[in-house]
N, C-alpha and C positions, 0 to 999 in steps of 0.2 A: 260353442259347438255348432257346426253347420247342420242344416237340415237338407237332406237330399230329396229332391222332388223328381218323380218319374213323369216325363211328359210325352213319352212315346205311346200312342194309342194302337191297340190291336183290334182288328176286325174280328167279329164273331167271338169275342172273348166274354165269357160269363164267369163270374166269381162262383165259388162253390156254394155261396149263400143266395145266389140270385134265383128268382122263381122262373122255372122253365115254362114256356108257353105250352098250353094244352095239358098241363099236369096240375093236379091238386096236391099241394104240400101243406099238411096240417100245421107244421111248425113254422111256416113262413112268417106269420105275424110276430112270433117270438124272436125269430132271427132278425127281423127288421127292427124290432124294439131294441135288442142288444146292440145291433150295428148303429142304431141312431143315437146311442148315448154319447153325448159330447163331454169330454173331460175338459173342464174350464176352471177348476180350482185344485189346489194342491191337496187339500183334505180329502176330496173325493178320489183323486189319483192315488194317494197313499192307501186309502181303504180298498180300492180295487186291487192294488198290488198285493195287499195282505190277504185278501179273500181268495183270489184266483192264484193257485200255485203255479210256479214256473215249470214244474215237471209233475208228472202223474204220481200222486201219493200212493197209488195202489200197486205200482210196480215194485216187486221185491223178490228176493231169493230166500227160500225157506229150507233149512237143513233138517231132515227127518230120517231117522234110522240110517244114518251114514250116506244118504242121497240128498242131493241139492235139487230142489224143484224151483223153477223160475216162473213167477207169475208175471205175464206181460203187462204193459201199460194198458189199462182198460179205459182210460179217459177218452181215447179216440172212438170208443163206441157211443159216446155221448153225441147225440145229433147236433148239439149246439157248441161242440168243442171248438171249432174254427172261429165261431163268433166270439166266444169268451177269450180265446187267445188273442184275437184282434183287439178286443176291448182292453186287455191287459197291456198289449203293445202300445196302444194309444195313450194309456195312463203313464207308462214308462217314458214315452216320447215327450209327453207334456212336462213331466218332472225334469227331464234332462234339458229340453229345448227352451221351455218357457220359464222354468224356475231355476235352472242352472244347478240342479241337485245331483249328487252322486247316487246312482240307483243300484250300485253293485250289491247292496244287501238284499235286493229283490231278485237277483239272478243266481240260479243254481250253479 
């Protein structure tokens, strides 16, 4: 399977996890820690894919007294959500690109 590499660079582009100049973000060290995790072996990649769900486990519909109440996905309220999604993506990419594994069991 081919790996697609994005080579076009944007000016003034900041990722959602980048530290903004002049602002103090208390979670920046944690974001940097999660973003810095390098997936270099299949065992770690499988563990990451098992621990980090592919979709929010809290989203659901509850039927109560004939009415259906929808609980929206609350995972996006997690300030490290994007970082964990990125880590999971790196693990899936490693398993697919480097190990040649079928990762469909990890995709919702």
